[in-house]
C-alpha positions as CSV (number, residue, x, y, z in Angstrom):
1,X,-46.8,-74.9,-89.8
2,X,-49.7,-74.5,-87.6
3,X,-50.0,-72.0,-84.9
4,X,-50.5,-74.8,-82.5
5,X,-47.7,-76.4,-80.3
6,X,-47.8,-80.0,-79.9
7,X,-45.4,-80.2,-77.2
8,X,-44.3,-83.5,-77.4
9,X,-44.5,-83.6,-81.3
10,X,-41.8,-81.2,-81.4
11,X,-39.7,-82.5,-78.4
12,X,-39.2,-85.7,-80.5
13,X,-38.4,-83.8,-84.1
14,X,-36.3,-81.3,-82.3
15,X,-34.6,-84.8,-80.6
16,X,-34.2,-86.6,-83.9
17,X,-33.1,-84.7,-85.9
18,X,-30.4,-82.4,-84.1
19,X,-29.1,-86.6,-83.3
20,X,-29.5,-86.9,-86.7
21,X,-26.8,-83.6,-87.8
22,X,-25.1,-84.1,-84.9
23,X,-21.5,-84.5,-86.5
24,X,-22.1,-81.7,-88.7
25,X,-23.7,-79.3,-86.0
26,X,-20.5,-80.3,-84.0
27,X,-18.2,-79.7,-87.2
28,X,-19.5,-76.0,-87.9
29,X,-22.4,-74.3,-85.7
30,X,-20.9,-75.5,-82.1
31,X,-17.3,-73.5,-83.6
32,X,-19.7,-70.6,-84.5
33,X,-21.6,-70.5,-81.1
34,X,-18.3,-71.2,-79.0
35,X,-17.2,-67.9,-80.2
36,X,-19.4,-66.3,-77.1
37,X,-18.1,-69.1,-74.9
38,X,-15.5,-67.5,-73.0
39,X,-17.8,-64.5,-72.3
40,X,-20.9,-67.1,-71.0
41,X,-18.3,-68.7,-68.7
42,X,-17.3,-65.3,-67.2
43,X,-20.6,-63.9,-66.9
44,X,-21.7,-67.5,-65.1
45,X,-18.8,-66.9,-63.0
46,X,-16.6,-70.0,-63.9
47,X,-13.9,-70.9,-61.7
48,X,-11.4,-73.3,-60.3
49,X,-14.0,-75.9,-58.4
50,X,-17.1,-74.2,-59.8
51,X,-20.1,-77.0,-59.7
52,X,-21.7,-76.2,-63.8
53,X,-24.6,-78.3,-65.2
54,X,-24.6,-76.8,-69.3
55,X,-28.2,-77.1,-70.7
56,X,-28.5,-78.6,-74.2
57,X,-25.0,-79.0,-73.8
58,X,-24.2,-80.3,-77.8
59,X,-21.1,-81.4,-78.5
60,X,-19.5,-80.2,-75.7
61,X,-17.5,-77.1,-76.6
62,X,-18.8,-74.8,-73.6
63,X,-18.4,-77.9,-71.3
64,X,-14.9,-78.4,-72.6
65,X,-14.1,-74.7,-71.7
66,X,-15.7,-75.0,-68.1
67,X,-13.5,-77.7,-67.6
68,X,-10.4,-76.2,-68.9
69,X,-11.0,-73.8,-66.3
70,X,-10.8,-76.2,-63.3
71,X,-14.7,-76.6,-63.0
72,X,-16.5,-79.8,-62.0
73,X,-18.9,-80.2,-65.6
74,X,-22.4,-81.9,-65.9
75,X,-23.4,-81.8,-70.1
76,X,-26.9,-82.9,-70.4
77,X,-28.7,-83.2,-74.3
78,X,-31.7,-84.6,-75.4
79,X,-30.0,-85.9,-79.0
80,X,-28.3,-89.3,-77.7
81,X,-25.6,-88.6,-80.7
82,X,-24.9,-85.0,-79.4
83,X,-24.4,-87.1,-76.4
84,X,-22.3,-89.4,-77.9
85,X,-19.9,-87.1,-79.1
86,X,-20.0,-84.6,-76.3
87,X,-18.0,-87.4,-74.2
88,X,-15.6,-88.1,-77.0
89,X,-14.4,-84.2,-77.4
90,X,-14.8,-83.9,-73.4
91,X,-13.8,-86.9,-71.7
92,X,-13.2,-84.7,-68.1
93,X,-17.0,-84.3,-68.2
94,X,-19.8,-86.1,-67.3
95,X,-22.4,-86.5,-70.2
96,X,-25.9,-87.7,-70.0
97,X,-29.5,-87.7,-72.2
98,X,-32.0,-85.2,-69.7
99,X,-34.9,-83.6,-70.9
100,X,-34.4,-79.6,-69.9
101,X,-37.8,-79.8,-68.4
102,X,-37.3,-82.2,-66.5
103,X,-33.9,-82.4,-64.9
104,X,-32.7,-85.4,-63.0
105,X,-30.7,-83.3,-60.1
106,X,-31.3,-82.2,-56.9
107,X,-32.3,-78.8,-55.4
108,X,-29.4,-76.3,-54.8
109,X,-26.6,-78.7,-56.2
110,X,-24.9,-76.5,-59.1
111,X,-22.9,-73.1,-58.6
112,X,-23.6,-72.2,-62.6
113,X,-26.1,-73.1,-65.3
114,X,-25.3,-71.7,-69.2
115,X,-27.2,-72.7,-71.8
116,X,-26.0,-72.5,-75.3
117,X,-28.6,-71.6,-78.1
118,X,-31.0,-74.1,-76.3
119,X,-33.5,-72.7,-75.3
120,X,-35.0,-72.0,-78.2
121,X,-35.7,-76.0,-78.6
122,X,-37.9,-75.9,-75.4
123,X,-41.5,-76.3,-75.9
124,X,-41.7,-74.8,-72.6
125,X,-39.5,-73.1,-71.9
126,X,-40.6,-70.8,-68.7
127,X,-40.3,-74.5,-66.9
128,X,-36.6,-75.1,-68.4
129,X,-35.6,-72.0,-66.7
130,X,-38.0,-73.2,-63.4
131,X,-36.1,-76.6,-63.3
132,X,-32.2,-74.4,-63.5
133,X,-33.5,-72.0,-61.0
134,X,-34.4,-75.4,-58.5
135,X,-30.6,-77.1,-59.5
136,X,-28.9,-73.8,-58.9
137,X,-27.5,-73.6,-55.1
138,X,-28.3,-69.7,-53.7
139,X,-26.0,-66.8,-55.3
140,X,-25.5,-69.5,-58.6
141,X,-25.6,-67.6,-61.4
142,X,-27.7,-68.7,-64.9
143,X,-26.7,-67.9,-68.8
144,X,-28.2,-68.5,-71.8
145,X,-28.2,-67.5,-75.2
146,X,-30.7,-67.3,-78.1
147,X,-29.7,-66.1,-82.0
148,X,-31.1,-62.1,-82.6
149,X,-33.5,-61.9,-84.8
150,X,-33.1,-61.2,-88.6
151,X,-33.6,-57.6,-88.8
152,X,-30.0,-57.9,-86.6
153,X,-28.4,-61.0,-88.0
154,X,-27.3,-61.0,-90.8
155,X,-26.4,-64.6,-91.1
156,X,-30.3,-65.7,-90.0
157,X,-31.6,-62.5,-92.8
158,X,-29.4,-64.6,-95.6
159,X,-30.8,-67.8,-95.0
160,X,-34.6,-67.1,-93.6
161,X,-34.9,-64.6,-96.5
162,X,-34.0,-66.6,-99.0
163,X,-36.5,-69.0,-97.8
164,X,-39.8,-66.6,-97.7
165,X,-38.4,-65.2,-101.1
166,X,-38.2,-68.4,-103.0
167,X,-40.0,-71.1,-101.3
168,X,-42.2,-71.4,-97.7
169,X,-41.7,-72.3,-93.9
170,X,-45.2,-73.7,-94.1
171,X,-44.5,-77.1,-94.1
172,X,-45.6,-80.1,-92.5
173,X,-43.4,-80.2,-89.9
174,X,-43.7,-80.1,-86.1
175,X,-44.9,-76.5,-84.8
176,X,-42.3,-74.4,-82.4
177,X,-41.9,-72.2,-80.0
178,X,-41.5,-68.5,-81.9
179,X,-37.3,-69.2,-83.0
180,X,-36.5,-65.6,-82.1
181,X,-38.9,-64.8,-78.9
182,X,-35.7,-65.0,-76.7
183,X,-33.5,-63.0,-79.7
184,X,-35.2,-59.4,-77.8
185,X,-34.2,-58.1,-74.8
186,X,-37.2,-57.7,-72.8
187,X,-38.4,-61.5,-73.2
188,X,-35.1,-62.7,-71.6
189,X,-35.5,-60.2,-68.7
190,X,-38.9,-61.4,-68.1
191,X,-38.4,-64.9,-68.6
192,X,-35.4,-64.4,-65.7
193,X,-37.8,-62.3,-63.8
194,X,-40.9,-65.0,-63.7
195,X,-38.4,-67.6,-62.4
196,X,-37.0,-65.2,-59.6
197,X,-33.5,-64.6,-60.8
198,X,-31.9,-60.8,-59.4
199,X,-29.5,-59.1,-61.2
200,X,-30.5,-60.0,-64.6
201,X,-28.8,-58.6,-67.1
202,X,-28.9,-59.0,-71.3
203,X,-26.4,-58.3,-73.7
204,X,-25.1,-58.7,-77.6
205,X,-22.1,-60.6,-78.9
206,X,-21.6,-60.6,-82.3
207,X,-20.2,-64.4,-84.0
208,X,-19.0,-65.2,-87.0
209,X,-19.8,-67.6,-89.6
210,X,-16.5,-68.8,-91.5
211,X,-17.2,-71.2,-94.4
212,X,-14.4,-71.4,-97.7
213,X,-16.6,-70.7,-100.4
214,X,-19.9,-69.8,-101.1
215,X,-20.3,-73.4,-102.0
216,X,-19.3,-74.9,-99.1
217,X,-21.5,-72.8,-97.5
218,X,-24.5,-74.1,-98.8
219,X,-23.2,-77.8,-98.1
220,X,-22.5,-77.0,-94.8
221,X,-26.3,-75.2,-93.5
222,X,-28.7,-78.1,-94.0
223,X,-26.1,-80.4,-92.5
224,X,-25.5,-78.7,-89.2
225,X,-28.9,-77.3,-88.3
226,X,-31.8,-80.3,-87.4
227,X,-34.5,-78.3,-88.6
228,X,-33.3,-76.3,-91.9
229,X,-32.4,-79.5,-94.0
230,X,-36.4,-80.6,-93.3
231,X,-37.3,-77.2,-94.0
232,X,-35.1,-77.7,-97.7
233,X,-36.7,-81.0,-98.2
234,X,-40.2,-80.1,-98.2
235,X,-40.3,-77.4,-100.8
236,X,-41.2,-77.9,-104.5
237,X,-38.2,-78.2,-106.3
238,X,-38.2,-75.7,-108.1
239,X,-38.8,-74.0,-104.8
240,X,-35.5,-75.2,-103.4
241,X,-33.2,-74.8,-106.2
242,X,-34.5,-71.1,-106.0
243,X,-33.5,-71.1,-102.2
244,X,-30.2,-72.4,-103.2
245,X,-29.2,-70.4,-105.8
246,X,-30.6,-67.3,-103.6
247,X,-28.0,-68.2,-100.6
248,X,-25.0,-68.2,-102.9
249,X,-25.3,-65.3,-103.9
250,X,-26.4,-63.6,-101.0
251,X,-23.4,-65.5,-99.3
252,X,-21.0,-63.8,-102.5
253,X,-21.5,-60.4,-100.9
254,X,-20.0,-61.5,-98.1
255,X,-17.0,-62.7,-99.6
256,X,-13.4,-62.1,-98.1
257,X,-9.7,-62.8,-99.2
258,X,-10.0,-65.7,-96.1
259,X,-13.1,-67.3,-97.8
260,X,-17.1,-66.3,-96.8
261,X,-17.6,-64.6,-93.7
262,X,-21.2,-63.8,-92.7
263,X,-21.7,-61.5,-89.3
264,X,-24.3,-63.1,-86.9
265,X,-25.4,-62.4,-83.1
266,X,-26.7,-63.5,-80.0
267,X,-28.0,-62.3,-76.5
268,X,-26.7,-63.3,-73.6
269,X,-28.9,-63.5,-70.7
270,X,-28.3,-63.6,-67.1
271,X,-29.3,-63.6,-63.6
272,X,-28.8,-64.7,-59.9
273,X,-30.2,-67.0,-57.8
274,X,-31.3,-64.7,-54.5
């Protein structure tokens, strides 16, 4: 992939590809990331009556968890099918298509803004975090998560390691920002500090990716991630088959009596608007 990020091309690709895999994402990845939902909402201090914005809301599981606490929730996502699914899964929240880098809300509207695994999909994350700061009330909290890098994330190490060993990451897809930039504490703290947030904190949250078998894991992965399916499809046929074989073999190492259980992890970053 080119080192130059074409912001609009990347944004269009992400919107289209995640809309295409919205149901698969809702069935799998969203439930994995939902393992951190209570931690996110606790750190965001979401309680009954809180006005909450869920940025990059996906199929709405985090929004639904906030509604269960009695919050008033709006969710936004740039993938149309994600918004459609969220409206069905969480009818007590409001959902709309919107760009995280240009939020359609007035200043100081929300008590809390949350964003689960969304920041890696923004070509200009500093702009997106600045928008969060703008729409938060004074004293409001912002919480976002991002995947830890492969060295501290066996799930990502399995997938990306298999591709790097038997194929290539340099395929004809729109280049985006570094996938694991915000898997580092200093980067999380830095973007929050730059936007003006105080009382900043970054902590780790372990997750587990479950599957009934290695074969099911291999089937689920391309259907539940917007970039991985096209990435595999663009490999040479022999490379793709070798990658899939490597993924199957690696997943077998995580087989338990209850099925495959692959450890993963995210960082949870937070700050308060003065």
